[in-house]
Steps between C-alpha positions, in 0.01 A plus 500: 500500500694704248741785537463799271766771461409860569747650253518480121652228285485237771738685729387544859412861587669693776256370760550131412237251395127475562360152553176446308298185450495389133137421420264491204306798373180339624642471851597867493155598377343287777720657770424858385127416491521367859668821614237712318210303644646520857557880485235687699553824302443321168190334632347849495571534126175505301629257236624141530875511452638199314877463493622465137757245389848640560698593187875438473713811549836577352792336674657838574218613729645722774319294763627166375145376469416330175125575472236774525121538488292746298160613612531880470184707468262226618506591868578874531428521876686182587807501272750620760398219739516241217849628407611443857365141498668423165827641634478275809445197279795603278727485801380146572497334159637484149370306200694178488670379179325228299576148613761343260356222288140593578266598219125562481 
């Protein structure tokens, strides 16, 4: 489990620190997909919603989260609900740093 600062430049924000699991992008994508598939409102959407791979965000994000997902325009009637699910996942997880000494 990792600890990510809320503020900028590695300094904790005024409300302290948020604990987030440090996981891979695939694990974040899988968790968001599980939340989408389990949501009764999104089950009514006429299209199959596939969670995209999370993209790294700038380190100075106001939320302290280091990733985001882009899917805008694909699901006009469902985007607000998807935004809520992505936000929930952002509170749970951050993309972990690469493992030192590991290469593909």
